[in-house]
C-alpha positions as CSV (number, residue, x, y, z in Angstrom):
1,M,110.2,164.6,21.1
2,T,108.3,166.6,23.7
3,S,107.6,164.8,27.0
4,E,104.8,165.8,29.4
5,A,106.4,164.0,32.3
6,A,109.6,162.4,33.4
7,T,110.7,159.0,32.3
8,I,112.3,157.1,35.2
9,V,113.9,153.8,34.3
10,N,114.7,151.9,37.5
11,H,114.8,148.4,39.0
12,H,111.2,147.7,38.1
13,C,111.9,148.3,34.4
14,T,113.7,145.0,33.6
15,R,110.9,142.8,32.4
16,I,111.7,143.1,28.7
17,D,109.2,140.3,27.9
18,R,106.6,142.9,28.7
19,I,107.7,145.2,25.9
20,P,105.9,144.5,22.6
21,S,108.5,143.5,20.0
22,A,107.1,146.1,17.7
23,W,108.4,148.8,20.0
24,I,111.8,147.1,20.1
25,D,111.8,147.1,16.3
26,L,110.8,150.8,16.2
27,A,113.6,151.7,18.6
28,K,116.1,149.9,16.3
29,S,114.8,151.7,13.3
30,Q,114.5,155.2,14.8
31,L,117.1,155.7,17.5
32,H,120.7,156.6,16.9
33,V,122.4,156.6,20.2
34,V,125.8,157.9,21.4
35,Y,126.9,156.6,24.7
36,Q,130.1,157.7,26.5
37,H,131.4,155.9,29.5
38,T,134.3,154.2,31.2
39,S,134.4,150.8,32.9
40,H,131.3,151.1,35.2
41,G,129.2,152.4,32.4
42,S,130.2,149.4,30.3
43,Q,127.9,147.3,32.4
44,L,125.0,148.4,30.2
45,I,126.9,147.2,27.1
46,S,127.9,143.9,28.7
47,G,124.3,143.2,29.6
48,M,123.1,144.2,26.1
49,N,125.7,141.9,24.6
50,A,124.4,139.0,26.7
51,L,120.8,139.7,25.5
52,A,122.0,139.9,21.9
53,R,123.8,136.5,22.2
54,F,121.1,134.6,24.0
55,P,119.8,132.0,21.5
56,E,116.2,132.1,22.6
57,F,116.0,135.8,21.7
58,G,117.2,135.4,18.1
59,E,118.1,138.9,16.7
60,L,115.4,140.8,18.7
61,Y,118.0,142.6,20.9
62,D,120.7,143.1,18.4
63,W,122.7,146.3,18.4
64,D,125.5,147.6,16.2
65,D,128.3,149.9,17.2
66,D,129.0,151.0,13.6
67,G,125.3,151.6,12.7
68,Q,125.7,149.5,9.5
69,R,123.0,146.9,10.2
70,V,119.5,148.2,9.6
71,S,118.0,145.4,11.7
72,A,120.1,146.4,14.8
73,L,120.0,149.3,17.2
74,D,122.5,152.0,16.2
75,L,124.5,152.5,19.4
76,D,127.9,154.3,19.1
77,D,129.6,152.8,22.1
78,E,132.2,155.3,23.6
79,G,131.2,157.7,20.9
80,I,132.5,160.9,22.4
81,P,136.1,160.1,23.3
82,E,137.2,163.6,23.9
83,V,136.2,163.2,27.6
84,R,136.2,159.8,29.2
85,D,133.0,160.2,31.4
86,L,131.1,162.6,33.7
87,S,133.6,162.0,36.5
88,E,136.1,164.2,34.6
89,G,133.7,167.1,34.2
90,D,133.5,169.3,37.3
91,E,135.7,172.1,35.9
92,I,134.6,174.8,33.6
93,D,136.4,175.2,30.3
94,Q,137.1,178.2,28.1
95,Y,133.5,178.0,26.7
96,G,132.0,178.4,30.1
97,V,130.7,174.8,30.4
98,T,132.0,171.4,31.5
99,P,134.4,169.6,29.1
100,W,131.8,166.9,28.4
101,V,129.3,169.6,27.2
102,T,131.9,171.0,24.8
103,A,132.6,167.4,23.6
104,T,128.9,166.8,23.1
105,R,128.5,170.1,21.1
106,N,131.4,169.1,18.9
107,L,129.8,165.8,18.1
108,L,126.3,167.2,17.5
109,D,127.3,170.2,15.5
110,N,129.2,168.1,13.0
111,P,126.7,167.5,10.1
112,V,127.8,163.9,9.7
113,N,126.3,163.3,13.1
114,H,122.9,164.9,12.5
115,H,121.3,161.4,12.7
116,V,122.2,161.2,16.4
117,N,119.1,161.7,18.4
118,V,120.0,160.2,21.8
119,V,123.0,161.1,24.0
120,M,123.9,159.3,27.2
121,W,126.8,160.0,29.6
122,S,127.6,157.8,32.6
123,W,129.7,158.2,35.8
124,C,132.7,156.4,37.0
125,S,132.5,157.4,40.6
126,I,130.0,160.1,41.4
127,D,131.4,160.5,44.9
128,G,132.4,164.1,45.7
129,H,131.4,165.6,42.4
130,D,129.5,168.9,41.9
131,I,125.9,167.7,41.2
132,D,124.5,171.1,40.8
133,R,127.0,171.7,38.0
134,Y,126.1,168.3,36.4
135,L,122.4,169.2,36.4
136,E,123.0,172.7,35.2
137,N,125.1,171.5,32.3
138,M,122.7,168.8,31.2
139,E,120.1,171.5,31.1
140,I,122.4,173.6,28.8
141,L,122.5,170.7,26.4
142,I,118.8,170.2,26.5
143,E,118.1,173.9,25.9
144,E,120.4,173.9,22.9
145,Y,119.7,170.6,21.2
146,G,116.5,169.2,22.7
147,E,113.0,169.6,21.2
148,G,112.6,173.3,20.3
149,G,116.3,174.0,21.2
150,T,118.3,177.1,20.2
151,S,120.8,175.2,18.1
152,A,120.1,175.2,14.4
153,R,120.2,171.4,14.2
154,A,117.4,171.1,16.8
155,A,114.7,172.2,14.4
156,E,115.1,169.0,12.3
157,H,117.3,166.8,14.4
158,P,116.4,167.2,18.1
159,V,118.2,165.1,20.7
160,Q,117.0,163.3,23.8
161,F,119.4,163.4,26.7
162,V,119.5,160.7,29.4
163,F,120.5,161.6,32.9
164,M,122.2,158.9,35.0
165,T,122.9,158.2,38.7
166,G,126.1,156.8,40.1
167,H,127.0,153.3,41.3
168,A,127.2,152.1,44.9
169,E,130.4,152.3,46.9
170,G,129.5,151.0,50.3
171,Q,128.4,154.3,51.8
172,G,124.8,153.3,52.4
173,E,121.9,155.8,52.6
174,G,123.8,158.3,54.8
175,G,126.6,159.0,52.3
176,F,127.3,161.6,49.7
177,I,126.5,159.2,46.8
178,H,122.9,158.5,47.9
179,S,122.3,162.2,48.4
180,A,123.7,162.9,45.0
181,N,121.6,160.3,43.4
182,E,118.5,161.6,45.1
183,Q,119.2,165.1,43.9
184,I,119.4,163.8,40.3
185,R,116.2,161.8,40.7
186,N,114.3,164.8,42.1
187,H,115.6,167.0,39.3
188,C,114.4,164.6,36.7
189,R,111.0,164.2,38.3
190,E,110.5,168.0,38.7
191,N,111.7,168.9,35.3
192,D,110.2,166.1,33.2
193,R,113.6,164.6,32.2
194,I,114.7,161.1,31.2
195,L,116.7,159.1,33.9
196,Y,118.4,155.8,33.7
197,D,118.7,155.1,37.4
198,F,121.9,153.1,37.4
199,A,122.1,153.0,41.2
200,D,118.5,152.0,41.8
201,I,118.8,149.1,39.3
202,E,121.7,147.5,41.1
203,S,120.2,148.1,44.6
204,Y,117.4,145.5,44.3
205,D,117.5,141.8,43.6
206,P,114.9,140.5,41.0
207,D,112.5,139.7,43.8
208,G,112.4,143.3,44.9
209,N,114.6,143.0,48.0
210,Y,116.5,146.2,48.8
211,Y,120.2,146.2,49.7
212,Y,121.6,149.7,49.4
213,D,120.9,150.5,53.1
214,Q,122.9,147.6,54.4
215,P,125.3,149.0,52.9
216,M,126.0,147.6,49.4
217,W,129.1,147.7,47.1
218,E,129.6,147.9,43.4
219,N,129.9,144.1,43.0
220,L,126.6,143.6,44.9
221,D,128.3,142.5,48.2
222,Y,126.3,143.8,51.1
223,G,126.2,144.1,54.9
224,D,129.6,143.0,56.3
225,G,130.7,142.0,52.8
226,S,130.3,138.3,53.3
227,R,127.0,138.1,51.3
228,N,126.3,138.9,47.7
229,W,122.8,139.3,46.6
230,A,123.4,138.1,43.0
231,R,125.0,134.9,44.2
232,D,122.2,134.3,46.6
233,W,119.5,135.0,44.1
234,L,121.0,132.8,41.3
235,G,121.5,130.0,43.7
236,A,117.9,130.0,44.6
237,N,116.5,130.4,41.1
238,A,118.3,127.9,38.9
239,G,116.5,127.3,35.6
240,L,114.8,130.7,35.3
241,E,115.5,132.6,32.2
242,L,117.3,135.3,34.1
243,E,119.6,132.8,35.7
244,K,120.3,131.2,32.3
245,L,121.0,134.6,30.8
246,T,123.6,135.2,33.5
247,T,125.3,131.8,33.8
248,G,124.6,130.1,30.4
249,N,123.5,126.9,32.3
250,D,121.8,124.4,30.1
251,V,121.8,126.7,27.1
252,D,123.5,125.2,24.0
253,G,125.8,127.7,22.3
254,Y,125.7,130.3,25.0
255,A,128.3,130.8,27.7
256,G,126.4,133.4,29.8
257,C,127.3,136.9,30.5
258,G,131.0,136.5,30.5
259,E,132.1,139.9,31.7
260,C,130.8,142.6,34.0
261,A,133.2,145.3,34.9
262,H,133.7,145.6,38.7
263,S,131.1,142.9,39.2
264,D,132.7,139.7,38.1
265,I,133.9,138.6,41.6
266,P,131.9,136.6,42.4
267,A,131.0,135.5,38.9
268,A,127.4,135.5,39.9
269,A,127.5,139.2,40.1
270,N,127.5,139.3,36.3
271,L,123.7,139.4,36.9
272,N,124.4,143.1,37.6
273,C,125.1,143.6,33.9
274,V,122.3,141.5,32.7
275,I,119.6,143.4,34.5
276,K,121.2,146.7,33.4
277,G,121.1,145.5,29.8
278,Q,117.4,144.7,30.3
279,A,116.7,148.1,31.7
280,A,118.6,149.7,28.8
281,W,116.2,148.1,26.3
282,W,113.3,149.3,28.4
283,L,114.8,152.8,28.1
284,M,115.1,152.4,24.3
285,A,111.5,151.4,23.9
286,Q,110.3,154.4,25.8
287,L,112.6,156.7,23.9
288,A,111.0,155.4,20.8
289,G,107.6,156.3,22.2
290,W,106.3,153.3,24.0
291,D,103.9,154.1,26.8
292,P,103.8,151.1,29.2
293,P,100.2,150.4,30.1
294,D,98.9,151.4,33.5
295,D,98.2,147.7,34.4
296,I,101.7,146.5,33.6
297,N,102.4,146.0,37.3
298,D,99.4,143.7,37.9
299,N,100.5,140.2,39.1
300,D,103.8,140.5,37.3
301,P,106.9,140.2,39.6
302,P,110.1,141.8,38.2
303,N,111.7,138.7,36.9
304,G,109.3,135.9,37.4
305,S,109.4,135.3,41.1
306,S,107.7,136.8,44.2
307,S,108.2,140.4,45.1
308,S,108.9,141.2,48.8
309,D,108.1,144.9,48.5
310,G,104.6,144.4,47.1
311,S,105.6,145.8,43.7
312,S,105.9,144.0,40.4
313,G,106.7,144.7,36.8
314,C,107.9,148.2,35.9
315,F,106.9,151.0,38.3
316,I,105.7,153.7,36.0
317,E,106.3,157.0,37.8
318,T,105.7,158.9,34.6
319,I,105.8,158.2,30.9
320,M,106.8,159.8,27.6
321,A,104.0,161.6,26.0
322,H,104.3,160.8,22.2
323,P,106.3,158.8,19.7
324,P,109.4,160.8,18.8
325,G,108.8,161.7,15.2
326,I,112.6,162.0,14.9
327,K,114.5,161.8,11.6
């Protein structure tokens, strides 16, 4: 697929009820995703698992690690195990690229994987890593395997590559991590790339209140560490769908989001995984070609309650240009 502008999936892109189910179905039928991560990156998967299990959603958000169920999204979880995640990839290997580029090439060049059309890599800790090298090596993969790429497989089986920011570690806006994430965001905006903004998604509660500058930690503690925005928000919003998705309260046959790596103390911080799972499905719909309408923000708070920052719904910085037409 060719994009005319960047796709930025951030904290505004969690209202999955705004996505027409037809686009969810199209994503499930057309996308074949490989996602490589360690524990922090597993937060997306835990959130997607919660959505898949939630009784009120039926099978709408079903996904399949093995790609055997045609009614589910084909998502190969930890599908490039040669390298654990991006945090192991600053060095240059014998092929002149980072090890995760070589591992991705090995996967994509194998004819049995020619169905793969989306590749995602996540960070463990982004702190101290060579961001220029990360961006340069992502561009190498796009040049080779993206739409019109130099690889032989790109002509019939182009791949969409998803950039990702790194999680909070209590540094606040003055630290390396924030600067690194801003560099990634700017690169994606300026070069019309696809970004799952992991850090931005966890930096705002569902009402749009911002916490990264206080500072904030990976489990959503903030300030002096005595407050946790997920615990505060869930306590104030009992009975909303998002609260039930997280806790399982008053939902027969559903125990809530039972795991969220690095965000399960307090248990309320499992909300971190739920909203990242919601944003993951927003990403999938856009990768399948969904163009969110311009008025999707109008009178539509992020998760059904008031927004303190004056925004609502998904902030569409830019959108994908066309349905993918991928095979």
